Legacy VTK file of the C-alpha trace (Angstrom):
# vtk DataFile Version 3.0
C-alpha trace
ASCII
DATASET POLYDATA
POINTS 373 float
-19.907 -96.184 121.569
-16.981 -94.139 122.686
-17.101 -91.073 124.870
-16.128 -88.773 121.982
-19.057 -89.951 119.845
-21.629 -89.419 122.734
-20.505 -85.876 123.531
-22.542 -84.064 120.795
-25.775 -85.796 121.894
-25.240 -84.917 125.558
-24.735 -81.249 124.656
-27.957 -81.186 122.628
-29.956 -82.655 125.493
-28.513 -80.234 128.025
-29.171 -77.233 125.847
-32.770 -78.373 125.169
-33.365 -78.552 128.891
-32.147 -75.021 129.371
-34.682 -73.601 126.815
-32.034 -72.339 124.389
-32.965 -72.448 120.710
-30.309 -73.455 118.306
-30.529 -72.743 114.562
-29.573 -75.225 111.984
-26.082 -74.861 110.749
-24.265 -76.249 107.792
-27.177 -75.633 105.354
-26.095 -73.279 102.605
-28.943 -71.633 100.677
-28.880 -72.074 96.937
-28.330 -68.768 95.102
-30.309 -68.279 91.908
-28.217 -66.588 89.213
-30.382 -65.185 86.464
-28.630 -64.720 83.165
-29.880 -62.932 80.069
-28.523 -62.083 76.664
-28.275 -58.317 76.111
-29.522 -56.914 72.803
-26.631 -55.940 70.577
-25.949 -52.241 70.377
-27.273 -50.753 67.133
-24.853 -48.927 64.899
-26.053 -45.311 64.648
-27.436 -44.536 61.221
-26.057 -41.581 59.342
-28.486 -38.705 59.302
-30.418 -38.214 56.115
-30.223 -34.426 56.570
-27.057 -33.083 54.893
-24.725 -30.835 56.843
-25.573 -27.211 56.221
-22.976 -24.970 54.573
-23.293 -21.284 53.798
-25.588 -20.883 50.833
-23.458 -18.149 49.253
-19.996 -19.147 48.082
-17.589 -16.579 46.649
-16.822 -17.343 43.022
-13.402 -18.788 42.386
-11.166 -17.215 39.771
-8.534 -19.225 37.940
-5.367 -17.083 38.017
-3.738 -16.216 34.701
0.052 -16.209 34.597
1.978 -13.147 33.457
5.642 -12.088 33.415
6.812 -8.590 34.345
8.887 -6.807 31.707
10.360 -4.334 34.184
10.426 -3.601 37.896
6.893 -2.772 39.039
5.249 -1.097 42.009
2.382 -3.091 43.505
-0.359 -0.717 44.614
-3.402 -1.022 46.844
-5.719 0.239 44.084
-5.469 0.651 40.288
-4.043 4.168 40.402
-0.616 5.795 40.586
-2.053 7.875 43.431
-2.615 4.728 45.502
-0.322 3.468 48.257
2.617 1.250 47.222
2.427 -2.195 48.844
5.743 -3.469 47.496
7.943 -3.918 44.436
8.189 -6.837 41.986
11.412 -7.272 39.959
11.630 -7.666 36.184
11.085 -11.149 34.684
9.014 -12.247 37.683
5.921 -14.445 37.336
2.640 -13.007 38.645
-0.841 -14.524 39.025
-3.548 -12.256 37.568
-7.026 -12.521 39.125
-8.769 -9.306 38.022
-8.653 -6.149 35.897
-9.824 -2.555 36.200
-12.681 -1.275 33.979
-10.220 0.314 31.540
-8.050 -2.859 31.325
-5.000 -0.757 32.179
-4.318 -2.481 35.522
-4.128 -6.123 36.583
-5.063 -7.291 40.053
-2.586 -9.961 41.149
-2.098 -12.324 44.052
0.369 -10.625 46.386
0.680 -12.225 49.855
2.788 -9.318 51.142
-0.283 -7.077 50.743
-1.595 -8.462 54.028
-5.076 -9.312 55.245
-6.373 -5.746 54.865
-5.914 -6.051 51.076
-6.956 -9.735 50.970
-3.493 -10.738 49.775
-3.895 -8.879 46.462
-2.454 -5.814 44.753
-2.512 -3.922 41.455
0.166 -3.530 38.755
0.221 -1.623 35.464
-0.963 -3.995 32.724
1.355 -2.693 30.010
4.422 -3.984 31.869
3.091 -7.538 32.227
3.381 -9.962 29.315
0.565 -12.530 28.966
-0.482 -15.100 26.405
-3.618 -13.479 25.037
-6.093 -11.373 26.969
-6.550 -12.681 30.543
-10.097 -13.917 31.149
-10.522 -12.419 34.610
-13.365 -10.387 36.164
-13.559 -6.602 36.068
-13.133 -5.163 39.560
-13.878 -1.687 40.917
-11.220 0.649 42.314
-11.354 -0.894 45.783
-12.728 -4.297 44.764
-15.631 -3.847 47.194
-18.238 -5.510 44.939
-16.311 -8.706 44.232
-18.481 -11.704 45.081
-21.489 -9.556 45.976
-23.900 -9.523 43.031
-26.505 -7.601 45.038
-24.222 -4.622 45.678
-24.818 -1.433 43.727
-22.254 -0.791 40.969
-19.389 1.366 42.153
-19.137 4.934 40.894
-15.787 5.036 39.103
-13.852 7.260 36.753
-10.943 6.582 34.398
-8.614 9.546 34.064
-8.100 10.627 30.438
-5.017 12.846 30.808
-2.641 14.067 33.488
-4.790 16.019 35.879
-4.560 17.995 39.127
-6.397 16.768 42.217
-7.611 19.783 44.161
-8.819 20.345 47.717
-12.144 21.745 46.461
-14.325 21.935 43.336
-12.465 24.590 41.342
-9.081 25.671 40.012
-8.799 28.228 42.821
-8.351 25.429 45.370
-4.919 24.046 46.244
-3.477 21.159 44.249
-3.084 17.996 46.323
-1.233 16.068 43.611
-1.737 14.717 40.102
-3.330 11.697 38.455
-2.063 10.023 35.290
-3.965 8.775 32.233
-5.774 5.446 32.804
-5.736 5.838 36.593
-8.984 4.543 38.096
-10.527 6.500 40.960
-13.577 5.904 43.153
-16.138 8.731 43.051
-17.771 9.928 46.271
-19.625 13.101 45.245
-20.102 15.946 42.761
-20.604 19.704 42.906
-23.968 21.353 42.249
-23.554 21.578 38.460
-21.611 18.325 37.971
-18.508 20.026 36.557
-16.314 18.705 39.419
-16.216 15.236 40.923
-15.175 14.345 44.449
-12.912 11.275 44.647
-11.266 9.079 47.240
-7.766 10.528 47.678
-5.801 9.349 50.694
-3.659 12.486 51.106
-6.588 14.916 50.807
-8.720 16.407 53.603
-10.809 13.585 55.099
-9.362 11.302 52.420
-11.078 13.206 49.590
-10.094 15.354 46.602
-11.714 16.951 43.544
-11.112 16.526 39.805
-12.474 18.258 36.708
-15.251 16.073 35.283
-14.343 17.040 31.704
-11.170 14.944 31.825
-12.538 11.768 33.381
-14.606 8.989 31.848
-17.097 8.416 34.658
-19.872 5.953 35.450
-22.488 6.111 38.186
-22.388 9.926 38.421
-26.186 10.111 38.636
-26.076 8.282 41.992
-23.501 10.590 43.550
-24.511 13.010 46.297
-24.088 16.747 45.743
-21.369 18.006 48.078
-20.593 21.635 48.996
-17.136 23.188 49.302
-17.312 22.529 53.036
-18.080 18.827 52.513
-21.786 18.992 53.355
-24.179 16.748 51.402
-27.144 18.762 50.107
-28.877 16.381 47.694
-28.538 13.907 44.835
-30.194 15.730 41.911
-28.586 15.008 38.535
-27.473 18.198 36.779
-28.595 18.708 33.199
-26.663 20.377 30.346
-23.502 20.741 32.369
-21.061 23.129 30.673
-17.654 21.532 30.121
-14.379 23.280 29.419
-13.458 23.037 25.717
-9.797 22.197 26.240
-7.738 20.473 28.898
-5.362 22.293 31.208
-1.866 21.363 30.063
0.616 20.532 32.811
4.370 20.085 32.411
5.715 16.537 32.664
7.297 15.841 36.077
11.043 15.297 36.049
11.936 11.625 36.596
15.732 12.176 36.613
16.553 9.399 34.134
19.456 9.667 31.694
21.541 7.646 29.242
23.630 6.372 32.152
20.615 5.809 34.400
17.691 4.749 32.151
14.171 4.562 33.556
14.029 0.816 32.745
16.650 -1.710 31.682
15.259 -4.993 30.331
17.148 -8.030 29.040
15.068 -10.210 26.724
15.501 -13.999 26.770
14.180 -16.940 24.779
12.712 -18.493 27.926
11.748 -15.205 29.568
10.610 -11.736 28.524
10.230 -11.138 24.784
8.861 -7.586 24.882
8.349 -4.499 26.973
5.844 -1.644 27.072
7.023 1.673 28.463
4.755 4.644 29.131
5.884 8.088 30.246
5.494 11.757 29.345
7.604 14.683 28.151
6.909 18.372 27.723
8.479 21.511 26.273
9.645 24.207 26.957
9.175 23.416 30.677
9.032 20.114 32.534
10.849 16.882 31.712
11.775 17.102 28.019
13.402 13.648 27.592
13.261 10.035 28.758
15.653 7.081 28.426
15.196 3.318 28.489
17.552 0.416 27.671
16.973 -3.107 26.353
19.101 -6.078 25.286
17.592 -8.327 22.562
18.204 -12.057 22.182
17.421 -12.084 18.446
18.560 -10.052 15.432
15.119 -8.618 14.683
13.371 -6.059 16.904
10.185 -4.123 16.247
9.584 -0.649 17.699
6.100 0.917 17.910
5.452 4.448 19.201
2.033 5.893 20.049
1.413 9.368 21.481
-1.355 11.516 22.966
-1.489 15.151 24.010
-0.944 18.495 22.349
2.747 18.025 21.569
5.059 15.763 19.560
8.208 13.814 20.236
10.759 11.716 18.389
12.308 8.373 19.265
16.012 7.832 18.678
17.782 4.453 18.974
21.408 4.398 20.141
24.115 1.807 20.693
27.062 2.685 22.916
25.678 6.244 22.970
25.976 6.452 19.164
22.922 6.961 16.881
21.579 3.782 15.324
19.150 3.411 12.353
21.318 5.852 10.346
20.166 8.609 12.679
16.607 8.453 11.309
14.232 8.945 14.287
10.798 7.362 14.716
7.837 9.753 15.051
4.528 9.288 16.869
2.324 6.686 15.231
5.200 4.920 13.444
6.290 1.299 13.614
9.643 0.016 12.393
11.570 -3.248 12.263
15.238 -2.946 13.221
18.128 -5.340 12.665
20.093 -5.611 15.905
22.873 -7.689 17.446
21.730 -10.278 19.953
23.154 -9.710 23.419
24.068 -6.054 22.776
22.524 -3.254 24.838
20.542 -0.515 23.066
19.246 2.790 24.402
16.061 4.583 23.324
15.981 8.354 23.702
12.603 10.155 23.729
12.825 13.895 23.078
9.976 16.424 23.170
9.907 18.709 20.129
10.885 22.267 20.953
8.010 24.745 21.290
7.348 28.222 22.637
4.060 27.324 24.330
3.751 24.435 26.744
3.314 21.186 24.802
2.695 17.948 26.678
2.980 14.429 25.184
2.054 11.142 26.802
3.631 8.218 24.928
3.872 4.441 24.914
6.605 2.476 23.165
6.524 -1.257 22.501
9.814 -3.076 21.972
9.703 -6.748 20.994
12.326 -9.300 19.979
11.144 -11.212 16.912
12.082 -14.846 16.168
LINES 1 374
373 0 1 2 3 4 5 6 7 8 9 10 11 12 13 14 15 16 17 18 19 20 21 22 23 24 25 26 27 28 29 30 31 32 33 34 35 36 37 38 39 40 41 42 43 44 45 46 47 48 49 50 51 52 53 54 55 56 57 58 59 60 61 62 63 64 65 66 67 68 69 70 71 72 73 74 75 76 77 78 79 80 81 82 83 84 85 86 87 88 89 90 91 92 93 94 95 96 97 98 99 100 101 102 103 104 105 106 107 108 109 110 111 112 113 114 115 116 117 118 119 120 121 122 123 124 125 126 127 128 129 130 131 132 133 134 135 136 137 138 139 140 141 142 143 144 145 146 147 148 149 150 151 152 153 154 155 156 157 158 159 160 161 162 163 164 165 166 167 168 169 170 171 172 173 174 175 176 177 178 179 180 181 182 183 184 185 186 187 188 189 190 191 192 193 194 195 196 197 198 199 200 201 202 203 204 205 206 207 208 209 210 211 212 213 214 215 216 217 218 219 220 221 222 223 224 225 226 227 228 229 230 231 232 233 234 235 236 237 238 239 240 241 242 243 244 245 246 247 248 249 250 251 252 253 254 255 256 257 258 259 260 261 262 263 264 265 266 267 268 269 270 271 272 273 274 275 276 277 278 279 280 281 282 283 284 285 286 287 288 289 290 291 292 293 294 295 296 297 298 299 300 301 302 303 304 305 306 307 308 309 310 311 312 313 314 315 316 317 318 319 320 321 322 323 324 325 326 327 328 329 330 331 332 333 334 335 336 337 338 339 340 341 342 343 344 345 346 347 348 349 350 351 352 353 354 355 356 357 358 359 360 361 362 363 364 365 366 367 368 369 370 371 372
């Protein structure tokens, strides 16, 4: 045995004699690795409880298309006393979504109205041509009850003739302005005997004004509070046997400054566009605006004219071409309808003239002009 092979044994003996303990080396403990199969993750089940949505949904209205026959003001409410939101040109398409109780105004989609007006406005129905009667809901003056079936019906009035709005319940109070026939106003109160109605009127004191109840077709009057001249509410009793004035107060027609050279409206009919127009205005004699002018250009050789009037006066309709009388100079009177042979593409003027009178006579009129195939 060589020296190198004896050396490990000699070292063990020496160390044992010295009392030194030596641990075993070179023995590696076996590590136990425990493995397991994890349960697969379960796919979450969709909940059986449906997602909650608001129980009340506003009803949707399918817009009805119309075409304007002339330039129109878009107003915040169905009244000529209401604020103007913008102007729509002639022959423009509009989307109708509502009507006033008297069916004299259409509510249309009008994005320029802004969020305060819910993107809607009002236009005069007679200047919008539609195919049949639009099937749209009836809406109050401010549209506050739309989509709320539990709300109390609005107290409204439809004006029957041109009428002063006054600062208090009586003719002795100052005039704040005038309302026109078929304007719709929201009622806010009445006087003690029900002869005067308080209305929403933006330019009046505290946004209020007063009208004579005799010249307004009203609903919901029985719910109105009784308001004093000073604006104090004193009750809600419904007056009985209210005396009404026998006749309306006649006012002169306001001057609108139109003429043969500057007609109030100028409409060009087209086969693919506007076929007719409705024009409403007023004239009076011997004071006020005694005449009105409009112009139209047909696209066919047959045109029908219809004239209806209201008030205590009369007027005549005269058709002209190049400022010369047409129809052999034979005018159309109130209540008449006549078919006229015209030249397609030629401009025609209609002249409305109040009949001369010594006392004040006022006439509100509507003319329909339509190109026939």
